MDTraj code that builds the backbone (N, CA, C; nanometers):
import mdtraj as md
import numpy as np

residues = "MET LYS PHE THR SER THR ILE LYS VAL MET GLY MET LYS TYR SER LYS GLY THR MET ASP ASN GLY LEU ALA PHE ASP SER THR LYS VAL PHE VAL GLU THR GLU LEU ASP SER SER LYS GLU THR ALA MET GLY SER ALA CYS VAL GLU TYR GLY LEU GLY LYS ALA ASP GLU TYR GLN LYS TYR LYS HIS LEU ALA ASP ALA LEU PRO PHE MET ALA HIS ALA GLU MET GLU ILE VAL THR ASN GLY LYS THR GLN LYS THR VAL ILE HIS SER LEU LYS PRO VAL GLU MET THR LYS ALA GLY ALA ALA GLY GLY LYS HIS VAL ALA THR".split()
xyz = np.array([
    [9.7744, 7.6467, 8.6667],
    [9.8068, 7.6016, 8.7973],
    [9.6860, 7.6311, 8.8914],
    [9.6266, 7.5233, 8.9449],
    [9.5130, 7.5395, 9.0341],
    [9.5591, 7.5341, 9.1775],
    [9.4923, 7.6091, 9.2631],
    [9.5209, 7.6066, 9.4092],
    [9.4021, 7.6572, 9.4875],
    [9.4054, 7.6317, 9.6160],
    [9.2980, 7.6778, 9.7038],
    [9.3609, 7.7771, 9.8028],
    [9.2868, 7.8834, 9.8308],
    [9.3347, 7.9877, 9.9230],
    [9.2182, 8.0358, 10.0079],
    [9.2519, 8.0780, 10.1296],
    [9.1512, 8.1472, 10.2110],
    [9.1688, 8.2943, 10.1879],
    [9.0628, 8.3583, 10.1479],
    [9.0661, 8.5029, 10.1083],
    [8.9659, 8.5866, 10.1866],
    [8.9925, 8.7170, 10.1913],
    [8.8996, 8.8098, 10.2524],
    [8.8312, 8.8862, 10.1397],
    [8.7044, 8.8562, 10.1220],
    [8.6224, 8.9232, 10.0189],
    [8.5741, 9.0559, 10.0711],
    [8.6168, 9.1617, 10.0046],
    [8.5822, 9.2995, 10.0445],
    [8.4593, 9.3472, 9.9668],
    [8.4338, 9.2944, 9.8474],
    [8.3197, 9.3364, 9.7692],
    [8.3043, 9.2536, 9.6449],
    [8.1921, 9.2668, 9.5805],
    [8.1650, 9.1979, 9.4527],
    [8.0764, 9.2847, 9.3655],
    [8.0894, 9.2666, 9.2332],
    [7.9998, 9.3352, 9.1426],
    [7.9857, 9.2540, 9.0155],
    [7.8727, 9.2734, 8.9502],
    [7.8529, 9.2027, 8.8233],
    [7.8196, 9.3022, 8.7148],
    [7.8414, 9.2668, 8.5907],
    [7.8132, 9.3438, 8.4745],
    [7.7535, 9.2496, 8.3711],
    [7.6432, 9.2935, 8.3066],
    [7.5866, 9.2111, 8.2036],
    [7.5103, 9.3067, 8.1120],
    [7.5287, 9.2855, 7.9843],
    [7.4583, 9.3691, 7.8846],
    [7.5220, 9.3591, 7.7469],
    [7.4924, 9.4586, 7.6664],
    [7.5453, 9.4656, 7.5324],
    [7.5990, 9.6042, 7.5082],
    [7.7209, 9.6155, 7.4528],
    [7.7813, 9.7401, 7.4188],
    [7.7170, 9.8021, 7.2942],
    [7.7382, 9.9249, 7.2692],
    [7.6842, 9.9913, 7.1472],
    [7.7219, 9.9201, 7.0186],
    [7.8388, 9.8573, 7.0146],
    [7.8838, 9.7875, 6.8940],
    [7.8280, 9.6478, 6.8809],
    [7.7414, 9.6061, 6.9772],
    [7.6760, 9.4757, 6.9711],
    [7.7478, 9.3650, 7.0472],
    [7.8678, 9.3901, 7.0984],
    [7.9380, 9.2889, 7.1758],
    [7.8701, 9.2727, 7.3133],
    [7.8490, 9.1476, 7.3513],
    [7.7883, 9.1216, 7.4840],
    [7.8971, 9.1084, 7.5891],
    [7.8628, 9.1494, 7.7104],
    [7.9532, 9.1301, 7.8264],
    [7.8745, 9.0693, 7.9393],
    [7.9391, 8.9884, 8.0187],
    [7.8760, 8.9085, 8.1245],
    [7.9815, 8.8598, 8.2183],
    [7.9951, 8.9247, 8.3368],
    [8.0996, 8.8856, 8.4304],
    [8.0655, 8.9233, 8.5728],
    [8.1340, 8.8504, 8.6657],
    [8.1289, 8.8882, 8.8066],
    [8.2733, 8.9098, 8.8481],
    [8.2957, 9.0150, 8.9243],
    [8.4276, 9.0530, 8.9782],
    [8.4241, 9.0443, 9.1283],
    [8.5289, 8.9887, 9.1904],
    [8.5432, 8.9768, 9.3333],
    [8.6625, 9.0638, 9.3758],
    [8.6446, 9.1480, 9.4741],
    [8.7496, 9.2332, 9.5260],
    [8.8033, 9.1742, 9.6561],
    [8.9345, 9.1399, 9.6521],
    [8.9962, 9.0632, 9.7605],
    [9.1077, 9.1434, 9.8245],
    [9.1073, 9.1491, 9.9568],
    [9.2148, 9.2168, 10.0298],
    [9.3429, 9.1381, 10.0056],
    [9.4477, 9.2084, 9.9616],
    [9.5762, 9.1455, 9.9280],
    [9.6893, 9.2314, 9.9848],
    [9.7835, 9.1639, 10.0518],
    [9.8987, 9.2340, 10.1123],
    [9.9852, 9.2960, 10.0052],
    [10.0268, 9.4217, 10.0321],
    [10.1228, 9.4856, 9.9453],
    [10.2608, 9.4270, 9.9622],
    [10.3431, 9.4307, 9.8598],
    [10.4803, 9.3792, 9.8650],
    [10.5656, 9.4724, 9.9506],
    [10.6002, 9.4305, 10.0693],
    [10.6801, 9.5150, 10.1576],
    [10.8320, 9.4802, 10.1561],
    [10.8694, 9.3896, 10.0655],
    [11.0073, 9.3398, 10.0647],
    [11.1095, 9.4455, 10.0394],
    [11.0762, 9.5562, 9.9677],
    [11.1686, 9.6618, 9.9413],
    [11.1459, 9.7817, 10.0317],
    [11.0602, 9.7613, 10.1286],
    [11.0239, 9.8659, 10.2298],
    [10.9743, 9.9946, 10.1671],
    [10.9028, 9.9827, 10.0530],
    [10.8398, 10.0962, 9.9878],
    [10.6899, 10.0887, 9.9969],
    [10.6347, 9.9883, 10.0634],
    [10.4901, 9.9743, 10.0740],
    [10.4594, 9.8985, 10.2041],
    [10.3401, 9.9234, 10.2552],
    [10.2953, 9.8493, 10.3747],
    [10.1438, 9.8413, 10.3719],
    [10.0930, 9.7387, 10.4391],
    [9.9434, 9.7262, 10.4484],
    [9.8885, 9.6415, 10.3301],
    [9.7675, 9.6767, 10.2894],
    [9.7016, 9.5928, 10.1906],
    [9.6228, 9.6791, 10.0944],
    [9.5780, 9.6184, 9.9883],
    [9.4955, 9.6845, 9.8850],
    [9.3919, 9.5808, 9.8389],
    [9.2943, 9.6249, 9.7611],
    [9.1986, 9.5335, 9.7028],
    [9.2382, 9.5006, 9.5617],
    [9.2377, 9.3717, 9.5292],
    [9.2718, 9.3258, 9.3942],
    [9.1427, 9.2647, 9.3350],
    [9.1213, 9.2920, 9.2064],
    [9.0020, 9.2461, 9.1363],
    [9.0321, 9.1116, 9.0690],
    [8.9464, 9.0108, 9.0905],
    [8.9554, 8.8816, 9.0295],
    [8.8263, 8.8473, 8.9574],
    [8.8350, 8.7732, 8.8487],
    [8.7132, 8.7311, 8.7785],
    [8.6540, 8.6068, 8.8490],
    [8.5217, 8.6028, 8.8460],
    [8.4488, 8.4826, 8.9005],
    [8.3357, 8.4466, 8.8059],
    [8.3663, 8.4151, 8.6862],
    [8.2638, 8.3654, 8.5934],
    [8.1669, 8.4717, 8.5482],
    [8.0483, 8.4302, 8.5210],
    [7.9427, 8.5183, 8.4623],
    [7.8605, 8.5846, 8.5739],
    [7.7718, 8.6734, 8.5293],
    [7.6935, 8.7579, 8.6206],
    [7.6102, 8.6727, 8.7160],
    [7.5639, 8.5597, 8.6748],
    [7.4787, 8.4742, 8.7604],
    [7.5552, 8.4280, 8.8868],
    [7.6869, 8.4263, 8.8853],
    [7.7637, 8.3882, 9.0041],
    [7.7379, 8.4884, 9.1159],
    [7.7232, 8.6151, 9.0832],
    [7.6983, 8.7219, 9.1877],
    [7.5731, 8.6864, 9.2659],
    [7.4714, 8.6351, 9.2026],
    [7.3437, 8.6044, 9.2713],
    [7.3629, 8.5026, 9.3808],
    [7.4602, 8.4164, 9.3729],
    [7.4816, 8.3132, 9.4729],
    [7.5280, 8.3725, 9.6047],
    [7.5889, 8.4951, 9.5978],
    [7.6446, 8.5565, 9.7188],
    [7.5740, 8.6833, 9.7582],
    [7.4728, 8.7214, 9.6843],
    [7.3999, 8.8478, 9.7091],
    [7.3504, 8.8577, 9.8500],
    [7.3061, 8.7474, 9.9101],
    [7.2555, 8.7460, 10.0493],
    [7.3612, 8.7770, 10.1511],
    [7.4843, 8.7768, 10.1093],
    [7.5966, 8.8090, 10.2042],
    [7.6381, 8.9546, 10.2104],
    [7.5575, 9.0397, 10.1500],
    [7.5940, 9.1873, 10.1434],
    [7.6138, 9.2402, 10.2827],
    [7.5330, 9.2093, 10.3776],
    [7.5461, 9.2623, 10.5112],
    [7.6651, 9.1991, 10.5906],
    [7.7217, 9.0885, 10.5382],
    [7.8341, 9.0207, 10.6034],
    [7.9693, 9.0700, 10.5507],
    [7.9711, 9.1606, 10.4548],
    [8.0989, 9.2045, 10.3987],
    [8.1737, 9.2839, 10.5031],
    [8.3072, 9.2712, 10.5107],
    [8.3832, 9.1742, 10.4417],
    [8.3709, 9.0345, 10.5030],
    [8.3904, 8.9272, 10.4248],
    [8.3838, 8.7933, 10.4787],
    [8.4982, 8.7094, 10.4246],
    [8.5301, 8.6061, 10.5027],
    [8.6361, 8.5136, 10.4690],
    [8.5762, 8.4011, 10.3839],
    [8.6517, 8.3528, 10.2868],
    [8.6025, 8.2433, 10.2020],
    [8.7190, 8.1572, 10.1547],
    [8.6872, 8.0297, 10.1327],
    [8.7847, 7.9408, 10.0663],
    [8.7592, 7.9593, 9.9177],
    [8.8682, 7.9853, 9.8448],
    [8.8534, 8.0087, 9.7003],
    [8.9356, 7.9046, 9.6240],
    [8.8710, 7.8459, 9.5261],
    [8.9419, 7.7652, 9.4295],
    [8.9870, 7.8559, 9.3205],
    [9.1185, 7.8685, 9.2992],
    [9.1747, 7.9619, 9.2049],
    [9.2663, 7.8973, 9.1039],
    [9.2936, 7.9678, 8.9990],
    [9.3883, 7.9160, 8.8975],
    [9.4623, 8.0303, 8.8335],
    [9.5890, 8.0107, 8.8102],
    [9.6700, 8.1010, 8.7371],
    [9.6748, 8.0515, 8.5946],
    [9.6302, 8.1431, 8.5020],
    [9.6269, 8.1068, 8.3577],
    [9.7077, 8.2076, 8.2774],
    [9.7508, 8.1722, 8.1601],
    [9.8300, 8.2608, 8.0773],
    [9.7949, 8.2476, 7.9344],
    [9.8221, 8.3545, 7.8546],
    [9.8063, 8.3484, 7.7107],
    [9.9427, 8.3296, 7.6415],
    [10.0463, 8.3063, 7.7242],
    [10.1794, 8.2904, 7.6730],
    [10.2680, 8.4159, 7.6985],
    [10.2022, 8.5293, 7.7157],
    [10.2763, 8.6509, 7.7434],
    [10.2423, 8.7087, 7.8833],
    [10.1165, 8.7095, 7.9175],
    [10.0759, 8.7626, 8.0469],
    [10.0001, 8.6560, 8.1200],
    [9.9965, 8.6705, 8.2547],
    [9.9208, 8.5743, 8.3337],
    [9.8197, 8.6518, 8.4157],
    [9.7098, 8.5766, 8.4579],
    [9.6149, 8.6331, 8.5509],
    [9.5660, 8.5217, 8.6365],
    [9.5079, 8.5630, 8.7469],
    [9.4519, 8.4682, 8.8430],
    [9.2984, 8.4771, 8.8352],
    [9.2263, 8.3663, 8.8230],
    [9.0854, 8.3690, 8.8265],
    [9.0315, 8.2827, 8.9385],
    [8.9164, 8.3166, 8.9876],
    [8.8529, 8.2372, 9.0905],
    [8.7467, 8.1497, 9.0276],
    [8.7481, 8.0193, 9.0560],
    [8.6501, 7.9286, 9.0009],
    [8.5337, 7.9085, 9.0947],
    [8.5603, 7.9125, 9.2255],
    [8.4499, 7.9020, 9.3215],
    [8.4858, 7.9635, 9.4536],
    [8.3800, 8.0038, 9.5270],
    [8.3979, 8.0561, 9.6642],
    [8.3106, 7.9844, 9.7594],
    [8.3622, 7.9539, 9.8751],
    [8.2794, 7.8947, 9.9809],
    [8.3049, 7.9774, 10.1064],
    [8.2028, 8.0567, 10.1492],
    [8.2189, 8.1400, 10.2654],
    [8.2554, 8.0507, 10.3895],
    [8.3457, 8.1038, 10.4720],
    [8.3884, 8.0404, 10.5920],
    [8.2996, 8.0887, 10.7055],
    [8.2481, 7.9981, 10.7806],
    [8.1731, 8.0385, 10.8966],
    [8.2696, 8.0672, 11.0098],
    [8.2695, 8.1894, 11.0595],
    [8.3628, 8.2321, 11.1639],
    [8.3111, 8.1894, 11.3013],
    [8.4043, 8.1543, 11.3844],
    [8.3614, 8.1141, 11.5225],
    [8.3304, 8.2315, 11.6064],
    [8.3923, 8.3484, 11.5757],
    [8.3642, 8.4721, 11.6460],
    [8.3375, 8.5845, 11.5450],
    [8.2430, 8.6636, 11.5715],
    [8.2181, 8.7770, 11.4802],
    [8.3435, 8.8608, 11.4804],
    [8.3916, 8.9003, 11.3638],
    [8.5064, 8.9837, 11.3532],
    [8.6400, 8.9104, 11.3562],
    [8.6396, 8.7786, 11.3734],
    [8.7647, 8.7061, 11.3763],
    [8.8337, 8.7208, 11.2420],
    [8.9644, 8.7376, 11.2457],
    [9.0511, 8.7513, 11.1273],
    [9.0052, 8.8643, 11.0393],
    [8.9371, 8.9641, 11.0971],
    [8.8965, 9.0827, 11.0147],
    [8.7688, 9.0624, 10.9362],
    [8.7130, 8.9404, 10.9436],
    [8.5894, 8.9108, 10.8707],
    [8.4700, 8.9071, 10.9644],
    [8.3551, 8.8898, 10.9136],
    [8.2343, 8.8854, 10.9973],
    [8.1838, 8.7475, 10.9964],
    [8.0933, 8.7166, 11.0884],
    [8.0244, 8.5849, 11.0984],
    [7.9388, 8.5742, 10.9719],
    [7.9526, 8.4569, 10.9040],
    [7.8787, 8.4365, 10.7840],
    [7.7943, 8.3045, 10.8014],
    [7.6697, 8.3167, 10.7846],
    [7.5854, 8.1971, 10.7840],
    [7.5837, 8.1406, 10.6459],
    [7.6274, 8.0149, 10.6297],
    [7.6328, 7.9562, 10.4927],
    [7.5204, 7.8643, 10.4674],
])
top = md.Topology()
chain = top.add_chain()
for i, resn in enumerate(residues, 1):
    res = top.add_residue(resn, chain, resSeq=i)
    for name in ("N", "CA", "C"):
        top.add_atom(name, md.element.get_by_symbol(name[0]), res)
traj = md.Trajectory(xyz[None], top)
């Protein structure tokens, strides 16, 4: 299931290399502010949730935004499953240019 969402990007990191056993790893992770489930009145506020965003080279596309963190972005996302568990992945991010610095908790981002 694919969808588009406006998200608040709190941070990003990439990993690339080879483990001792020879297996290669190559990924970018995006940390997104996500509201906690307050429906049972046992939680309030928000937390950061980690989502995958492709390979390590994706990180380089957003590296110049380090000083703009956190920033708002339009994300193309998809919920995928292996039949037992599901996860949400991000396929693309497009930073939103804010009209005012600090609007909606994000900073002005030049795209």
